[in-house]
N, C-alpha and C positions, 0 to 999 in steps of 0.2 A: 481693382475697384477704384472708383473716382469719388472723392469727397467734394461736394459742390459748395461753391461760395454763393451765399444768398445776397441779394441786393434789396432795394426798396420795394420791389414788386413782391406781393404776397403770393408766392408760389413755391411748391416743394417738388423736388425730383421724385421719381417712382421709388417707394421704399425698398423694392426688390434690388435696388442698386447699392444698398448700404454695404459697408465693409463687414467682414465676418464678425467683428465685435459689435456691430450695430450702428456705428457712426455713419451718418448719411450726408450731413451738410454742416456748414459753419457760417456764422454771421447772422445778418438780419437784425431783428429786434424782438421784444417780448410784448408787443401790442396785443390787445385782446383779439383783434382780427387774425393776427398771425398764429397766436396760440390755439384758437379755435380751429383754424385751418389745419394746424399740425395734428391735433387730436383726431380730427376727421379723417386724416390720412395715416393714422397709426404711428405718429411721430411725437416725440416729446423732448423738451430741452433738458440737458444734464451736463453741468460744467461747474468748475470751481471759481472762486473769487480771483480776479486777475486774468482769467482766460477769456477768449472770445466765446460767444454763445455756440454751444455744440448741440446738434440735433440727432437723435437716435431713433432707430427702429430695429429692435433686437429680433433675432431668430435663433432659438425658439422664444416664445412669449409665455408668461405665466398668467393664467386667468382662473377665476373662481366662478362657479355657477352659484347664484345666491342660496340655493337649497342644499348645496353639497359641501358646506364647511364642516370640518371635523372639530367640534368644540368638545373639550374634555368634560366629564361629569363634574369635576371640581369647579371648572369655570362656569358651567350652567348653574351650579349651586350658588356661586358667587353672584351671578346675574340676578337670580331669583331672591337672594337674601336682602337685597336693597341696600347693601353697605355702600355701594356707589350709586350716585344719581347721574343720569346721562341726558344731555341736551344736544340739539343740533342748531348750528348757525347762530349761536348767541355770542361767541367770542372767537371768530375766525382768526383774527390777527394774533391772539395769544397762542392758539394752537400752532400756527405756522412758526411763531417765534420760538416756542418750546421745541418744535421739531428741528429747528436750526441750532439750538443751543445744547441739546442733550448729547452727551458723549456716547459714541457707538464703538463697539468692539472692532478693532482693525481699521478705524478711520481716525485721521488726525485733524480733519476739518469738516466743513459742510459744503454741500452743493446748493444750499438754500441761501443764496446771496441776497443782499439788500435789494438788488434789481428784481430778483425772483419774488421776494416778499411783496414788493409793490405791484408787480404784474399780476400775481394771483389774488391780491387784494382787490384789484380792479375787476377780475373775473368774478369774485365773490359779490361785489357791488352790482354787477350785471346779472347775477342770479345763476351763474354757471358753476361756480366753485362752492363747495360745501365743507363744513367741519362737523365732526361729532366729538363732543367734549365730555370727559368723565370727571366727576367731582366727588370729593369726600368732605363732608362738613363745609361745603361752600368753596373749597379750594380745588383749583384745577390740577388734577394729578395724572391725566392721560388724555389721549385723543388722536385724531387722524384728520386728514383733509384730502380732497381730490376734486376732480372735475366731472360733471355729468353732462352727457350729450346723448340725445335719443334714449335708447334702452341700454346704455352702457355707463358704468362709473369707472373712472380712471383714477386709481389710488396713487397718491403722490408720496405721502410720508406719514409716519405715526410716531408717537412717543409715549413713555410712561415714567412716572416718578414713583409709582407704587406698583407692586406685583399685580399683574393681570389688568391694570387700568386701561392699557391700549387694546387688549383683547376684548374687554367689555365694550369699548367703543366699536370695535370691529363687529362684534355680535349684533349690535344695534344697526350698524350699516347694512349688514347682510339681511337683517329682518326688514329694514326699510326697502331695500332693493327687491326683496321677495314681494313685499306689499305692492310696489310699483310695477311688478312684472318685468323687471329688467332682465336682460339676456345674460349679462356677465359683469364681473368686476375685474378690471385689468390690474394686475400686480406688477406689470412691466418686466423686470429682470427676475428670472428664476432664482430662488434661494431655498436652502434646506428648510429654513424656518417656515416659509410659506407652504412648502410641500407637506409638512406635518399638519397643517391646518386644512389641507384638502386642495391646495393649488394644483392646477393641471398644466403641464407644458404642451403647447401646441405650436405648430409651425407658423411662420409669418403669413404664409398664404392662407392658412385656415383662419388665422386671426382677422385678416383683412376681409375675408368673406363674411365672417360673423359681424364685423364692424359695419360693413356695408348694409347688412340687413338691419342692424340695430338703429342705424341712423335714419331709417325710414319712420321711426317712432317720433312722436312729439317730445321735445326737450322740456322737462319740468323745471322751468326757471323760477327763481325766487327762493325765499327762505323755506327750508324744510322744518318739520316739527316731529317730535317724538311724543 
């Protein structure tokens, strides 16, 4: 397999040429135009501080259908109890910062670099990136963010400072995507945790066909509301 070196031209190689681990290309930049092009081609950036920008297209891919999440009865009770309040697109920067700072099991650092924060902040300003924020008594305690194109939502990261706070945000994302008649939510890399919530592994080829169809829909730019 070949890992491609990107230059100033906004163009990506065919995702099917990615290495077994999903690595497809290196270099380029994180301009809004390049990021949008990447997502339209089933590709996303994933790298650590000090490394060059790495672009991935994994196979298999993990996706959710908006109506097929498996939320526990306990979580649904928490959602209906009102102990958390949830908003969308009211503090995108804080959600990204918390996703970068929160300690994760088995990880010693973060892939959400300062460059990534700035890049996705620009996508948010342009109406492509969105956040769902969970609050308790006015304090941000959980949330998630991602990118919306056509009938697809590409999940990037989530965090929680209290039990179930990120899952509550995920519940509201799923409900919003159901309301918008989205085709799928992309969870990118398959994980056991996401499987327990109803995530489904599909091949890259199947993902690209679904993405091609979803991109025929109009992208709902601008701030979302709950």
